[in-house]
N, C-alpha and C positions, 0 to 999 in steps of 0.2 A: 680581292686584291692579293696578288701573290707576294711572298716575301722571299729575299735571297737569304739563303744561310750563308753566314760570312766564313764559317770554316771551310777551307778550299779555295774561296774566292775566285771561281772561274772568271768572274766579272771583268777583273783586271788583267788576268793573265791571257785572255783570248785574243786581244788586239795587239798587233805589233806596235813597238815603240816607234815614235817619230825617228826619221833618219838622223836627224842632228843628235838624238839622244841615246840611240840604241847602244853605244859603247859607254856612255856616261852614266846612265841610270842603271841600277841593279835590277835583276828580274824581280817580279813581284813575288813577296813571301808568302807561300799558301798558308802558313801557319799564323794566325792572328796574335799579336803581341798585346792586345788589349783585353777587353773582356770576352772570353771564347763564347761562341754560340749566340751572339746578339743577332737578331734578325729584324729587318725593317721592311716595309712595303714598297717604297719608291725614293728617287732622288729628286730634288729640286736643282735643276742646273740653272744658275743665276748669271745672266749676261747683263753687261752694262753698256749702254750707249754713251760714249764718253762725252761728246759735245753736249748732250743734255744733262749729263752729271755735273760738268763744268758750269753750266748755266743755273742749275737748280740744287745740286748736292755735292758741292765740291769736295766734301770729306771723302767720298768714294771715288772721285776722279783722280786724286793723287796731287802732288805739288806742281805739276807743270802746266796746269790750265793757262797761265798766263802767256806760255811761250808756245802753246799748241796752235799748229796752222791747220786751216781747214782742209788742205790737201794731204795732211798726214795720214798714216795708216790708221792710226788711233781714231781719226775723224771719219773714216771710211768704212769701218766694219766694227763688229762687236768686240768688246773686251770682256776679259774674266772677272767676275766676281767671286763665285763659289760654286761648290758641288756638295750638296747638303743631304744627309740622309734623314728620312722621316723618322718620327718617334719610335724607338725600338719596341718590338712586341712586348718584351719584359716589362716595360714601364707602362704601355698600354694596359697591361693586366693588372697593373697597380693603380689603374685609373688616372694616370697623369695626364692633364689636359695638354694638347698640342702646343699651346703658347707657352707653357712652361719648359717644354723641350726647345722650342724656338729661342727661348731667352737663354737657358743654361747650355744646352747641347752637352757636349762631353765633359764640361766642367760640373755637371750634375754628379759625376762619378768621383770627384775630389771629396775628401772627408768633409770639407766645409763648404762645398758648393761654390767656392770663391771664383768669381769672374775678374780678371785682370783689368784694372782701370785703363791701362794703356796697352795696345797690341804689342809694343816694342818691349814690353815686360815678360812676354813669352820668349823662350829659348830660341836662339837661331837655328834654322832648319839645315844648314850645311848642305844645300843642294849641289849636285855637280855643276860646274861652271857653265856648260852650255845650256843646261836646263834653267839655271838661274837667269841667265842672259835672255832666253826665251820668255820666261815668266815676267821679267821686268818689262818687256815690251807689252805682253799680253794682259798684264794685271797692272794698271798704271799706280795703283795705291800700295803696291809691293814696297815702294820706296818709303812708305810710312807703316811697313809692317802687316799690311793687310793679309800676306801670305801666311804669317805666323798665326795670326787670328783665326783664319779659315782652317788651317791644319788642326790647331790644337782645340777648337771649338766643334769642328764638323767631322774630324777624321781620325784622330789619335786613338780614341776609345774603342773604335770599330776594328782595329787591328791594322789600319793602312800605314804603310811607311811613306815618308814625305816625297821622295822621288818617283815612285810608281804612282802615287795619288795625283800628283801635279802633271805628270807625263799624260796620264789618261784624260785629266781635266782639259788640257791642251789639245789632245786628240779630239775630243768632242767639239771644242771651240773651233778648230780647224774645219771640222765637218760642217758646221753651221756657217762659217764664213765662205766656204766654197759653195754653199747653196743659194738658189735664186732668191730666196727670202732676204738674204743680206744685199744682194744686188738691187732688190726693190727699195730697200730702205735707203741705200746709197743714192738712189734716184730721187728720193722723196725729201732730201736734206733741204732744210730751210722753207719747207712747206708745213701747212696744216692739214692733215689728212683725217678721214674718218677713222674711228675705232673699227667700224665693221670692214673697212677697206685693208686696214692692217691686218686684222684677224683672217681675212680671206686670202690675203697674200701669203700668210703663214701656211694656212690650211692647203692651198693649191701647191706651194713650193714643196712641202714635204708629203704630198699625195696622201692627206688625211681626210677622213669622212667628216670632220668637224674640227674646230679650233679650241675645243675645250682644255687641251693640254698646255695652252699658252696663257699665262697671267702677266698683264702688263702693268707696270709700276711707273707712275708719273710724279712729278715734283712741280713746285711753283717757281716761276720766275720772280726775280727781285721786284717787289712792288706790285705784283699781280695778285688776284684775289683767288684765281683757280689753279689747281694742280693740274696743269695740261701739257707740261713738258715731258716727253718720253725719256726716262732716266734707265729703266731696267726692263727686261724680258725674262721671265721664269718659265722654263720648260719642265714639265713633270715627266719623268721617265722611270719605268718599271724597273724594279731593282734586279730582277732576274732577266732583263733584257739590255742591260747597259751595253753589252759587247755588240749588240745589233743596232745600236743608234746610228744613224737617225731613220732606220726603217719604221714604217708606219706602225708595226706592232710593238715597237719600244715605247711609244707615247701612251700616256693615260691621263685621265681628267685631272685638272688642278682647280685652283681658285680663279675667281674673276679677276682680282686686281681692282686698283683704285682709279684707272684712267676714265675720263669723261668721253662723251660721244665724239668729240673733236680733239686731236692730239697734234701738238707741234713737234716736228722732228728737226732738231737743231743740227746746225752744221759747223 
């Protein structure tokens, strides 16, 4: 597994900004303002299927589930949960288990390792107006400060500035939503599909040799016994190939996920 040295960060600077944000978002600062020299092997790009989240995990879905229409954009394509760096090499060398990093993230580097009890306890990000507007649509739970949580837990200590970080995350999201995989998902809304068929759609749509880069996360419908509602899809991306996403070489193997053999895709 190759690691991307964050000093210099060509990963974020190589892809042009979205047209709506090119004037509003500053260029990515090549000098990290966090802990210099941190390296890590991959990103987890966490995507949210909002209809499923509203059904089984409304904390992630944001406050507008009650007013969400089946034909709304959020009901027809993926939304953004986060872009997460894997355990830094320096912490792996100290034998930190991955679950510890998953729990603390950048908060580990605080003197007391304190995790805020509420996402809105984190400082405001002060994003440019157009970027803030885009993020409000793409990340439904930004209304309850998920954007702050994602930045301060998963990005700040690695030297990423908020505007370029979320600009890049939205570029990745746009690439996925323009892909045939999202069109396949849209066509399956309201149906129960096999896990194998969903993984095959991912593999074929991104022209991959296998589906091991996709981790499917399911939740439980109220009153149900099984966690069979698709809530999230996590894609594993090589840290040194982020600028090439979604080319096949940018993907790498991730975890299996918790979804069963039959998965309900909500609408």
